[in-house]
PASEBA-1860 file (N, C-alpha, C; in nm, 3 decimals):
! residues 262
1> MEHQQLFF> 11.144/8.047/11.551/11.128/7.977/11.679/11.266/7.951/11.741 ~ 11.276/7.973/11.872/11.400/7.948/11.944/11.435/7.800/11.940 ~ 11.563/7.772/11.915/11.610/7.633/11.914/11.641/7.592/12.057 ~ 11.568/7.495/12.110/11.582/7.455/12.249/11.650/7.319/12.261 ~ 11.738/7.308/12.361/11.802/7.179/12.385/11.851/7.173/12.529 ~ 11.867/7.051/12.579/11.922/7.027/12.711/12.062/6.967/12.697 ~ 12.150/7.001/12.792/12.286/6.950/12.789/12.297/6.832/12.886 ~ 12.355/6.724/12.834/12.353/6.592/12.899/12.492/6.555/12.949
9> SSALISQK> 12.502/6.505/13.074/12.629/6.465/13.133/12.653/6.315/13.114 ~ 12.746/6.281/13.028/12.778/6.139/13.006/12.855/6.081/13.124 ~ 12.924/6.167/13.202/12.999/6.119/13.318/12.905/6.064/13.424 ~ 12.795/6.135/13.449/12.700/6.090/13.550/12.624/5.965/13.506 ~ 12.590/5.957/13.378/12.512/5.843/13.331/12.591/5.713/13.346 ~ 12.723/5.721/13.340/12.805/5.600/13.354/12.800/5.545/13.496 ~ 12.762/5.628/13.593/12.752/5.585/13.733/12.613/5.531/13.767 ~ 12.517/5.556/13.681/12.377/5.526/13.712/12.348/5.377/13.694
17> PNTIRNQN> 12.283/5.312/13.791/12.248/5.170/13.775/12.142/5.151/13.667 ~ 12.144/5.035/13.603/12.045/5.005/13.499/11.985/4.867/13.528 ~ 11.866/4.867/13.588/11.802/4.740/13.624/11.715/4.686/13.512 ~ 11.694/4.766/13.407/11.620/4.715/13.291/11.712/4.629/13.205 ~ 11.832/4.678/13.181/11.927/4.604/13.098/11.993/4.490/13.175 ~ 12.018/4.513/13.304/12.084/4.412/13.388/11.999/4.386/13.511 ~ 11.922/4.280/13.508/11.828/4.252/13.617/11.897/4.202/13.743 ~ 12.028/4.177/13.736/12.103/4.137/13.855/12.151/4.258/13.936
25> TDCPFCRT> 12.134/4.376/13.880/12.172/4.499/13.950/12.075/4.526/14.065 ~ 12.129/4.563/14.180/12.044/4.597/14.293/11.959/4.720/14.261 ~ 11.832/4.713/14.299/11.742/4.825/14.272/11.761/4.933/14.378 ~ 11.797/5.054/14.340/11.819/5.161/14.439/11.690/5.207/14.506 ~ 11.576/5.184/14.443/11.449/5.230/14.501/11.390/5.132/14.602 ~ 11.442/5.010/14.604/11.393/4.912/14.702/11.455/4.934/14.840 ~ 11.573/4.991/14.844/11.642/5.014/14.971/11.600/5.151/15.027 ~ 11.476/5.158/15.072/11.420/5.287/15.112/11.495/5.349/15.230
33> EELEEILA> 11.555/5.265/15.315/11.629/5.319/15.430/11.755/5.394/15.387 ~ 11.800/5.372/15.263/11.920/5.439/15.213/11.889/5.560/15.126 ~ 11.762/5.587/15.103/11.725/5.700/15.018/11.761/5.833/15.086 ~ 11.808/5.927/15.005/11.848/6.058/15.057/11.767/6.169/14.990 ~ 11.765/6.284/15.054/11.699/6.404/15.003/11.552/6.378/14.966 ~ 11.481/6.317/15.061/11.338/6.292/15.042/11.263/6.424/15.060 ~ 11.178/6.456/14.964/11.102/6.581/14.965/10.965/6.564/15.028 ~ 10.902/6.449/15.006/10.769/6.422/15.062/10.740/6.274/15.045
41> REGNIIWL> 10.648/6.224/15.127/10.605/6.086/15.111/10.461/6.072/15.158 ~ 10.392/5.978/15.096/10.255/5.945/15.133/10.240/5.794/15.124 ~ 10.244/5.728/15.240/10.245/5.582/15.239/10.372/5.532/15.172 ~ 10.357/5.446/15.072/10.475/5.394/15.002/10.510/5.474/14.876 ~ 10.450/5.590/14.859/10.486/5.683/14.751/10.588/5.781/14.806 ~ 10.703/5.791/14.740/10.813/5.875/14.791/10.860/5.970/14.680 ~ 10.870/6.097/14.714/10.922/6.200/14.622/11.059/6.242/14.673 ~ 11.160/6.236/14.588/11.296/6.268/14.631/11.376/6.327/14.516
49> MNKYPTLK> 11.490/6.385/14.551/11.580/6.438/14.450/11.642/6.322/14.371 ~ 11.662/6.345/14.242/11.728/6.246/14.157/11.877/6.239/14.194 ~ 11.922/6.120/14.229/12.061/6.102/14.272/12.159/6.121/14.156 ~ 12.109/6.108/14.033/12.196/6.119/13.915/12.139/6.227/13.822 ~ 12.157/6.355/13.857/12.101/6.464/13.775/12.184/6.486/13.649 ~ 12.149/6.417/13.543/12.231/6.414/13.422/12.209/6.534/13.330 ~ 12.109/6.618/13.359/12.074/6.729/13.271/12.114/6.862/13.333 ~ 12.191/6.940/13.260/12.238/7.070/13.308/12.122/7.170/13.317
57> DTYQTVII> 12.131/7.261/13.413/12.034/7.369/13.431/11.892/7.316/13.452 ~ 11.881/7.213/13.533/11.749/7.156/13.564/11.742/7.121/13.712 ~ 11.619/7.102/13.759/11.590/7.055/13.895/11.522/6.921/13.878 ~ 11.595/6.812/13.907/11.549/6.678/13.872/11.504/6.601/13.996 ~ 11.378/6.556/13.994/11.324/6.479/14.105/11.258/6.351/14.053 ~ 11.240/6.256/14.144/11.182/6.126/14.113/11.069/6.097/14.210 ~ 10.961/6.036/14.160/10.854/5.988/14.246/10.850/5.835/14.237 ~ 10.885/5.768/14.347/10.875/5.622/14.354/10.729/5.589/14.378
65> ETDECTSD> 10.669/5.511/14.289/10.524/5.491/14.289/10.476/5.392/14.394 ~ 10.560/5.295/14.428/10.518/5.185/14.514/10.642/5.117/14.570 ~ 10.623/5.036/14.674/10.735/4.957/14.725/10.743/4.819/14.660 ~ 10.655/4.793/14.564/10.656/4.665/14.493/10.734/4.680/14.363 ~ 10.855/4.628/14.361/10.950/4.654/14.253/10.904/4.600/14.118 ~ 10.836/4.485/14.118/10.799/4.422/13.991/10.656/4.455/13.949 ~ 10.592/4.545/14.020/10.455/4.584/13.985/10.456/4.687/13.873 ~ 10.337/4.724/13.825/10.325/4.836/13.731/10.184/4.892/13.740
73> MRQYSTSH> 10.158/5.000/13.671/10.034/5.075/13.687/9.908/4.994/13.659 ~ 9.916/4.899/13.570/9.796/4.822/13.538/9.753/4.734/13.655 ~ 9.845/4.706/13.747/9.818/4.616/13.859/9.777/4.690/13.987 ~ 9.787/4.822/13.990/9.757/4.896/14.112/9.608/4.887/14.145 ~ 9.577/4.892/14.273/9.438/4.905/14.313/9.387/5.042/14.267 ~ 9.256/5.053/14.251/9.198/5.182/14.211/9.236/5.291/14.309 ~ 9.232/5.261/14.437/9.263/5.363/14.538/9.409/5.407/14.529 ~ 9.501/5.313/14.504/9.642/5.351/14.494/9.668/5.432/14.366
81> MRKLMRFC> 9.607/5.392/14.256/9.625/5.466/14.131/9.575/5.609/14.147 ~ 9.461/5.625/14.210/9.407/5.760/14.230/9.497/5.843/14.322 ~ 9.543/5.780/14.430/9.631/5.850/14.524/9.762/5.891/14.456 ~ 9.817/5.800/14.374/9.942/5.828/14.304/9.926/5.944/14.208 ~ 9.820/5.943/14.127/9.803/6.050/14.028/9.780/6.184/14.097 ~ 9.704/6.185/14.204/9.682/6.310/14.276/9.815/6.361/14.333 ~ 9.894/6.270/14.389/10.024/6.307/14.445/10.114/6.366/14.336 ~ 10.125/6.296/14.223/10.214/6.342/14.115/10.169/6.476/14.058
89> LDKWQEIE> 10.041/6.490/14.032/9.991/6.614/13.974/10.005/6.730/14.072 ~ 9.985/6.703/14.201/10.002/6.808/14.302/10.147/6.854/14.312 ~ 10.242/6.760/14.310/10.383/6.796/14.321/10.432/6.867/14.195 ~ 10.381/6.825/14.082/10.412/6.894/13.955/10.366/7.039/13.963 ~ 10.243/7.059/14.008/10.188/7.194/14.021/10.266/7.274/14.126 ~ 10.311/7.206/14.231/10.388/7.274/14.336/10.517/7.332/14.280 ~ 10.588/7.255/14.197/10.712/7.305/14.137/10.682/7.415/14.037 ~ 10.576/7.398/13.957/10.536/7.505/13.865/10.507/7.633/13.940
97> GTDRYRSV> 10.444/7.620/14.056/10.402/7.737/14.133/10.515/7.818/14.192 ~ 10.637/7.764/14.193/10.751/7.840/14.244/10.795/7.949/14.147 ~ 10.757/7.936/14.019/10.796/8.031/13.914/10.949/8.044/13.900 ~ 11.021/7.938/13.935/11.167/7.941/13.921/11.214/7.888/13.786 ~ 11.124/7.823/13.712/11.165/7.753/13.591/11.083/7.799/13.472 ~ 11.145/7.792/13.355/11.070/7.828/13.233/10.956/7.731/13.210 ~ 10.977/7.605/13.241/10.868/7.507/13.236/10.906/7.387/13.323 ~ 10.804/7.310/13.360/10.823/7.192/13.445/10.754/7.074/13.378
105> ILFKNHGP> 10.825/6.963/13.366/10.769/6.846/13.300/10.749/6.732/13.400 ~ 10.644/6.655/13.377/10.613/6.533/13.451/10.601/6.421/13.349 ~ 10.675/6.312/13.369/10.671/6.205/13.270/10.707/6.071/13.334 ~ 10.681/5.964/13.258/10.709/5.828/13.305/10.765/5.744/13.191 ~ 10.867/5.664/13.222/10.920/5.563/13.130/10.884/5.425/13.184 ~ 10.842/5.336/13.096/10.814/5.198/13.137/10.859/5.103/13.026 ~ 10.948/5.011/13.061/10.987/4.908/12.966/11.116/4.937/12.891 ~ 11.170/4.836/12.822/11.301/4.845/12.759/11.311/4.944/12.643
113> YSGGSISH> 11.199/4.979/12.579/11.204/5.073/12.466/11.162/5.214/12.506 ~ 11.146/5.237/12.636/11.093/5.366/12.682/11.200/5.472/12.704 ~ 11.327/5.430/12.707/11.434/5.524/12.738/11.471/5.527/12.884 ~ 11.406/5.443/12.965/11.435/5.439/13.108/11.548/5.344/13.141 ~ 11.594/5.350/13.267/11.702/5.261/13.310/11.669/5.184/13.438 ~ 11.571/5.231/13.515/11.531/5.164/13.639/11.392/5.107/13.620 ~ 11.376/4.976/13.643/11.247/4.913/13.619/11.148/4.936/13.733 ~ 11.196/4.961/13.853/11.106/4.988/13.966/11.013/5.104/13.928
121> PHMQIIGM> 10.882/5.089/13.944/10.788/5.191/13.894/10.815/5.329/13.955 ~ 10.834/5.426/13.869/10.860/5.563/13.915/10.824/5.662/13.805 ~ 10.807/5.786/13.845/10.785/5.897/13.753/10.889/6.004/13.784 ~ 10.898/6.104/13.696/10.996/6.210/13.716/10.932/6.347/13.697 ~ 10.974/6.441/13.780/10.937/6.582/13.763/11.067/6.659/13.747 ~ 11.077/6.736/13.638/11.198/6.812/13.610/11.162/6.958/13.583 ~ 11.221/7.048/13.661/11.209/7.191/13.633/11.325/7.233/13.543 ~ 11.294/7.300/13.433/11.396/7.335/13.334/11.418/7.487/13.333
129> NEVDYHQN> 11.542/7.527/13.356/11.574/7.670/13.366/11.564/7.743/13.233 ~ 11.600/7.676/13.124/11.615/7.743/12.996/11.520/7.695/12.887 ~ 11.443/7.591/12.913/11.360/7.530/12.808/11.213/7.541/12.845 ~ 11.132/7.584/12.747/10.987/7.589/12.762/10.926/7.487/12.667 ~ 10.875/7.376/12.722/10.824/7.269/12.635/10.706/7.314/12.551 ~ 10.636/7.418/12.594/10.519/7.466/12.519/10.558/7.515/12.378 ~ 10.685/7.552/12.359/10.729/7.600/12.229/10.743/7.486/12.127 ~ 10.752/7.363/12.176/10.772/7.249/12.086/10.644/7.174/12.055
137> ITMANFEG> 10.536/7.204/12.129/10.412/7.129/12.121/10.297/7.225/12.095 ~ 10.195/7.180/12.021/10.073/7.259/12.004/9.953/7.171/12.039 ~ 9.837/7.234/12.055/9.715/7.158/12.085/9.682/7.060/11.973 ~ 9.729/7.088/11.852/9.704/6.996/11.741/9.762/6.857/11.768 ~ 9.868/6.850/11.849/9.929/6.721/11.881/9.842/6.634/11.970 ~ 9.737/6.693/12.028/9.647/6.618/12.117/9.509/6.596/12.055 ~ 9.486/6.654/11.941/9.355/6.643/11.876/9.352/6.523/11.783 ~ 9.231/6.471/11.761/9.217/6.356/11.672/9.084/6.287/11.694
145> TNAFTHNG> 9.083/6.158/11.673/8.961/6.078/11.686/8.923/6.061/11.833 ~ 8.800/6.097/11.866/8.751/6.078/12.002/8.712/5.931/12.022 ~ 8.776/5.866/12.119/8.744/5.726/12.148/8.644/5.713/12.261 ~ 8.645/5.810/12.356/8.553/5.802/12.469/8.562/5.931/12.549 ~ 8.451/5.972/12.609/8.447/6.084/12.702/8.364/6.044/12.822 ~ 8.418/6.071/12.942/8.347/6.032/13.065/8.378/6.134/13.174 ~ 8.273/6.187/13.236/8.289/6.284/13.346/8.383/6.399/13.310 ~ 8.376/6.443/13.185/8.457/6.556/13.142/8.599/6.523/13.102
153> VELTISAY> 8.637/6.394/13.106/8.770/6.352/13.062/8.758/6.286/12.926 ~ 8.835/6.334/12.830/8.825/6.289/12.691/8.948/6.208/12.652 ~ 8.927/6.099/12.580/9.036/6.020/12.523/9.036/6.038/12.372 ~ 9.151/6.080/12.318/9.164/6.094/12.173/9.284/6.012/12.123 ~ 9.280/5.981/11.994/9.394/5.921/11.925/9.446/6.027/11.828 ~ 9.572/6.065/11.843/9.626/6.180/11.772/9.618/6.168/11.621 ~ 9.564/6.272/11.558/9.569/6.283/11.412/9.704/6.335/11.367 ~ 9.769/6.414/11.454/9.900/6.472/11.423/9.996/6.440/11.538
161> PIIGFTEF> 10.041/6.314/11.545/10.127/6.273/11.656/10.264/6.340/11.651 ~ 10.329/6.342/11.766/10.462/6.400/11.774/10.564/6.308/11.708 ~ 10.556/6.179/11.740/10.653/6.082/11.687/10.584/5.972/11.606 ~ 10.454/5.940/11.637/10.383/5.831/11.569/10.421/5.698/11.634 ~ 10.367/5.591/11.591/10.253/5.570/11.503/10.122/5.607/11.573 ~ 10.111/5.560/11.698/9.987/5.579/11.772/10.017/5.654/11.901 ~ 9.943/5.763/11.923/9.956/5.838/12.047/9.817/5.863/12.103 ~ 9.798/5.825/12.228/9.670/5.844/12.296/9.679/5.965/12.387
169> NLLASADN> 9.569/6.039/12.398/9.568/6.159/12.480/9.448/6.159/12.573 ~ 9.472/6.185/12.701/9.366/6.208/12.797/9.365/6.356/12.831 ~ 9.250/6.419/12.815/9.239/6.563/12.838/9.132/6.589/12.944 ~ 9.170/6.660/13.049/9.077/6.696/13.156/9.078/6.848/13.172 ~ 8.962/6.905/13.195/8.950/7.051/13.200/8.953/7.108/13.340 ~ 8.951/7.024/13.443/8.948/7.076/13.580/9.022/6.983/13.674 ~ 9.083/7.042/13.778/9.160/6.963/13.873/9.074/6.864/13.951 ~ 8.945/6.892/13.965/8.861/6.802/14.045/8.824/6.674/13.971
177> QYDTFADM> 8.881/6.652/13.853/8.857/6.530/13.778/8.972/6.431/13.793 ~ 9.053/6.447/13.897/9.170/6.361/13.918/9.133/6.214/13.918 ~ 9.025/6.176/13.988/8.992/6.034/14.002/8.954/5.972/13.869 ~ 8.868/6.039/13.792/8.831/5.988/13.659/8.953/5.983/13.568 ~ 9.037/6.085/13.577/9.161/6.091/13.499/9.248/5.969/13.531 ~ 9.264/5.939/13.660/9.346/5.824/13.701/9.285/5.693/13.655 ~ 9.153/5.680/13.669/9.085/5.556/13.628/9.101/5.532/13.478 ~ 9.079/5.636/13.399/9.086/5.621/13.254/9.228/5.596/13.207
185> LQVLIRYI> 9.325/5.655/13.277/9.465/5.629/13.244/9.500/5.483/13.271 ~ 9.452/5.428/13.380/9.481/5.288/13.411/9.420/5.193/13.308 ~ 9.297/5.221/13.266/9.235/5.141/13.160/9.319/5.147/13.033 ~ 9.369/5.266/13.000/9.449/5.284/12.879/9.581/5.207/12.888 ~ 9.646/5.211/13.003/9.773/5.140/13.019/9.752/4.989/13.008 ~ 9.642/4.940/13.063/9.612/4.797/13.048/9.592/4.760/12.902 ~ 9.528/4.848/12.828/9.508/4.823/12.684/9.643/4.821/12.612 ~ 9.729/4.916/12.642/9.859/4.924/12.575/9.942/4.799/12.603
193> LNGFHKGC> 9.947/4.755/12.728/10.034/4.644/12.765/9.973/4.507/12.738 ~ 9.840/4.499/12.735/9.775/4.369/12.721/9.714/4.343/12.584 ~ 9.674/4.449/12.512/9.599/4.424/12.390/9.642/4.502/12.268 ~ 9.747/4.582/12.281/9.784/4.671/12.172/9.882/4.605/12.076 ~ 9.848/4.601/11.949/9.940/4.564/11.841/10.016/4.434/11.869 ~ 9.943/4.329/11.904/10.003/4.196/11.925/10.108/4.194/12.036 ~ 10.094/4.286/12.129/10.184/4.286/12.244/10.280/4.403/12.244 ~ 10.281/4.474/12.355/10.369/4.590/12.371/10.418/4.587/12.515
201> NSFNLFFY> 10.548/4.604/12.536/10.601/4.599/12.672/10.658/4.731/12.720 ~ 10.640/4.837/12.640/10.699/4.966/12.677/10.604/5.080/12.643 ~ 10.607/5.183/12.726/10.530/5.304/12.695/10.591/5.423/12.768 ~ 10.554/5.541/12.724/10.586/5.665/12.795/10.457/5.738/12.826 ~ 10.457/5.808/12.938/10.351/5.903/12.971/10.414/6.041/12.980 ~ 10.351/6.139/12.916/10.396/6.277/12.922/10.277/6.365/12.962 ~ 10.300/6.456/13.055/10.193/6.541/13.106/10.217/6.686/13.065 ~ 10.108/6.755/13.035/10.115/6.893/12.985/10.003/6.977/13.046
209> RFNDKIIC> 10.025/7.108/13.048/9.917/7.203/13.074/9.904/7.292/12.952 ~ 9.786/7.288/12.892/9.757/7.371/12.775/9.613/7.420/12.785 ~ 9.594/7.549/12.763/9.458/7.606/12.756/9.372/7.562/12.874 ~ 9.427/7.571/12.994/9.355/7.534/13.117/9.318/7.387/13.121 ~ 9.387/7.304/13.046/9.364/7.160/13.049/9.487/7.088/13.104 ~ 9.462/6.980/13.176/9.567/6.885/13.211/9.560/6.772/13.109 ~ 9.672/6.743/13.047/9.674/6.645/12.938/9.781/6.540/12.967 ~ 9.748/6.416/12.941/9.846/6.308/12.945/9.852/6.243/12.807
217> KAIPRFVV> 9.970/6.239/12.750/9.992/6.168/12.623/10.059/6.035/12.655 ~ 9.994/5.926/12.617/10.047/5.791/12.637/10.093/5.736/12.503 ~ 10.220/5.699/12.495/10.277/5.653/12.368/10.331/5.511/12.384 ~ 10.269/5.412/12.318/10.329/5.278/12.313/10.465/5.288/12.243 ~ 10.567/5.222/12.298/10.700/5.238/12.243/10.753/5.109/12.181 ~ 10.806/5.126/12.062/10.876/5.019/11.991/11.008/5.080/11.943 ~ 11.080/5.013/11.858/11.198/5.074/11.796/11.152/5.195/11.715 ~ 11.219/5.308/11.731/11.177/5.431/11.666/11.197/5.420/11.515
225> SPLFVGYK> 11.098/5.466/11.440/11.105/5.462/11.294/11.222/5.545/11.242 ~ 11.301/5.492/11.147/11.410/5.571/11.089/11.360/5.694/11.014 ~ 11.236/5.691/10.967/11.182/5.809/10.898/11.167/5.926/10.994 ~ 11.138/5.894/11.121/11.131/6.002/11.219/11.270/6.044/11.264 ~ 11.358/5.946/11.286/11.493/5.976/11.332/11.566/6.065/11.232 ~ 11.555/6.032/11.104/11.631/6.104/11.003/11.562/6.224/10.942 ~ 11.427/6.220/10.939/11.353/6.325/10.867/11.243/6.392/10.949 ~ 11.223/6.348/11.073/11.115/6.400/11.158/10.978/6.381/11.092
233> IPQVLMDI> 10.961/6.269/11.022/10.832/6.239/10.958/10.760/6.134/11.042 ~ 10.655/6.172/11.116/10.577/6.073/11.190/10.486/5.995/11.097 ~ 10.455/5.871/11.133/10.361/5.790/11.057/10.234/5.771/11.139 ~ 10.121/5.762/11.072/9.992/5.750/11.141/9.918/5.626/11.091 ~ 9.817/5.587/11.167/9.738/5.469/11.133/9.651/5.492/11.010 ~ 9.631/5.387/10.932/9.530/5.390/10.827/9.392/5.385/10.890 ~ 9.291/5.432/10.817/9.156/5.443/10.873/9.103/5.311/10.925 ~ 9.131/5.201/10.855/9.078/5.072/10.897/9.132/5.033/11.035
241> DLNRMTKD> 9.260/5.061/11.060/9.320/5.031/11.190/9.271/5.127/11.297 ~ 9.257/5.253/11.259/9.208/5.354/11.353/9.066/5.322/11.398 ~ 8.982/5.282/11.305/8.843/5.249/11.339/8.836/5.127/11.432 ~ 8.918/5.026/11.404/8.920/4.908/11.490/8.965/4.944/11.631 ~ 9.070/5.023/11.640/9.122/5.062/11.771/9.021/5.146/11.848 ~ 8.953/5.236/11.779/8.852/5.320/11.843/8.740/5.235/11.900 ~ 8.696/5.135/11.825/8.589/5.045/11.873/8.635/4.965/11.995 ~ 8.759/4.916/11.992/8.812/4.840/12.105/8.817/4.926/12.231
249> LSALYSAY> 8.866/5.047/12.217/8.877/5.136/12.332/8.740/5.178/12.383 ~ 8.648/5.205/12.292/8.513/5.244/12.332/8.447/5.134/12.413 ~ 8.469/5.009/12.373/8.413/4.895/12.447/8.474/4.884/12.587 ~ 8.605/4.903/12.596/8.672/4.895/12.726/8.624/5.004/12.820 ~ 8.614/5.126/12.768/8.575/5.238/12.853/8.426/5.234/12.886 ~ 8.346/5.181/12.798/8.203/5.165/12.830/8.186/5.067/12.945 ~ 8.265/4.960/12.944/8.262/4.863/13.054/8.306/4.929/13.184 ~ 8.410/5.012/13.177/8.456/5.084/13.296/8.347/5.177/13.349
257> ARSELA> 8.282/5.252/13.260/8.177/5.345/13.302/8.060/5.271/13.367 ~ 8.025/5.155/13.312/7.916/5.076/13.371/7.954/5.026/13.510 ~ 8.081/4.988/13.527/8.125/4.937/13.657/8.119/5.045/13.764 ~ 8.137/5.170/13.723/8.128/5.281/13.818/7.986/5.297/13.871 ~ 7.889/5.264/13.787/7.749/5.281/13.825/7.695/5.162/13.903 ~ 7.767/5.050/13.895/7.718/4.926/13.960/7.720/4.937/14.112
END
């Protein structure tokens, strides 16, 4: 297998503001009148070039999710969450459709353990000239215990996670399931931030295309296990914890499905 890596500019990162670590830093996404190289916008959702492109041989863009700096996905209205996900998935597909890049990634950082630096809600789309993410991931990373399925969108808990301990996967087989996909993702984020493991303040979202499926992997983030850092050994839940979590999620999603019918 080809060894893939991205080259990182430490000079640019030193110029980048960090509003997660220093909350007194001015938020660059709040000053919309100063934003440059805007690619598209829909209401208060803005897609623009990344002002600090720290990765070599890439096309780096940012999607500002809202004009509310202290908000997050669990607080969005259903209509805004659906509009945001449709916007992000469409722009991701648009960059993929240019065929200029070996692969294109869509992802989100949230919270102090997520690897992000700007707290204002945003996502990123990056076209990579030399790296194909499909070589590092297999469908096995998305398979596992089924927690719920609704309107063709499936939620699983990974049996073979990439990093561990717990990785949730939403799998949709068709583009016309955007709304259900967005709804189920919002329910999942609320679970991660409000009810997961005695409190969690950070997560990542990663999006993939595999076997004609759109997949989102949601990973609650804590300090990374040294077993993974040093040995690439992920840890997984014991059956008793997995069963409890599956029941909790099934109850949440059943309530969501009933509310749709009301």
